[in-house]
C-alpha positions in Angstrom: 0.1 0.1 -0.1 1.7 3.1 -1.1 1.3 6.3 1.0 1.9 9.8 -0.4 4.4 12.0 2.3 2.8 14.9 2.9 5.2 17.9 4.1 4.1 20.4 6.5 5.4 24.1 6.7 6.4 24.6 10.0 5.1 28.0 11.2 6.5 30.6 13.5 4.2 29.7 15.9 5.3 26.2 16.0 9.1 27.2 16.3 7.7 29.3 19.3 5.9 26.6 21.1 9.0 24.3 20.7 11.2 27.1 21.7 8.7 27.4 24.7 8.8 23.7 25.6 12.6 23.4 25.6 12.5 26.9 27.8 9.9 25.1 30.4 12.3 21.8 30.5 15.4 24.4 31.2 13.3 25.7 34.2 12.1 22.8 35.3 15.6 21.7 35.8 16.7 24.7 37.1 14.1 24.7 39.7 15.0 21.1 40.7 18.1 22.3 41.8 17.4 25.7 42.9 14.6 24.5 45.2 17.0 21.9 47.3 16.7 24.1 50.4 12.6 24.2 50.0 12.4 20.5 50.3 11.9 17.3 48.7 8.0 18.0 47.3 9.2 21.3 46.0 11.7 20.1 44.2 10.0 17.4 42.5 6.8 19.5 42.4 8.6 22.0 40.2 10.3 19.4 37.9 6.9 17.9 37.5 4.6 20.9 36.6 7.3 22.4 34.1 7.7 18.9 32.3 3.9 18.5 32.1 3.7 22.0 31.0 6.5 21.7 28.6 4.7 18.3 27.3 1.4 19.8 26.9 3.2 23.1 24.8 5.2 20.4 22.7 1.7 18.4 21.7 0.0 21.4 20.7 2.7 22.2 18.0 2.9 20.2 14.5 6.0 18.3 15.8 3.8 16.8 18.4 1.0 16.1 16.3 3.7 14.4 14.2 4.8 12.4 16.9 1.6 11.0 17.9 0.9 9.9 14.2 4.2 8.6 14.2 3.4 6.3 17.2 -0.1 5.1 15.8 1.6 4.0 12.6 4.6 2.5 14.6 1.7 0.5 16.9 -0.2 -0.5 13.5 2.9 -1.9 11.9 3.7 -3.8 15.5 0.1 -5.3 15.4 0.8 -6.8 12.0 4.4 -8.5 13.3 4.0 -12.1 12.9 5.9 -13.8 16.0 7.3 -17.3 15.8 5.8 -20.3 17.7 7.6 -21.9 20.8 8.4 -24.9 18.2 9.9 -22.5 15.4 11.8 -20.5 18.3 13.5 -23.5 19.9 14.3 -25.1 16.5 16.1 -21.9 15.1 17.9 -21.8 18.3 19.0 -25.4 18.0 20.4 -24.4 14.4 22.3 -21.5 15.3 23.8 -23.5 18.4 24.6 -26.1 15.9 26.3 -24.0 13.4 28.3 -22.2 16.0 29.6 -25.7 17.2 30.4 -26.6 13.7 32.2 -23.0 13.3 34.3 -23.3 16.3 35.3 -26.9 15.1 36.4 -25.9 11.7 37.9 -22.8 13.0 40.1 -24.8 15.5 40.7 -27.5 13.0 42.1 -24.9 10.6 44.2 -23.2 13.4 46.0 -26.4 14.1 46.4 -27.2 10.5 48.4 -24.2 10.1 50.1 -24.5 13.3 51.4 -28.0 12.3 52.2 -26.9 8.5 54.1 -23.5 9.8 56.0 -24.9 12.7 56.8 -28.5 12.1 56.9 -29.0 8.2 58.2 -25.5 7.1 60.4 -24.2 10.2 60.8 -27.1 12.1 60.9 -26.1 15.6 59.4 -28.8 17.0 
């Protein structure tokens, strides 16, 4: 199924909303550290309120709406995945282990053969 790509133009208002969201995140972090003497509840309260406000501002911008649309599309794609059965998973795992064992034996034999050729036959060190 072909979907057409729609390009959206970022307006000045959207840029301002993104800047405000970033500023709210920074203000929340600054408030968290600056309110250290006021207590834990004041620290976390300032951080949670600022992050919530930043999230709300971000979601009202075009980028936020695109992010939500992306999340919906990603969830639809995940639902299309056909997961293997337990039997298929065990079979594939067994194939991988068998391949690893065969490859390890092959590399060990290759190493020992080259060791024998170079050290015993060519150099005569043994």
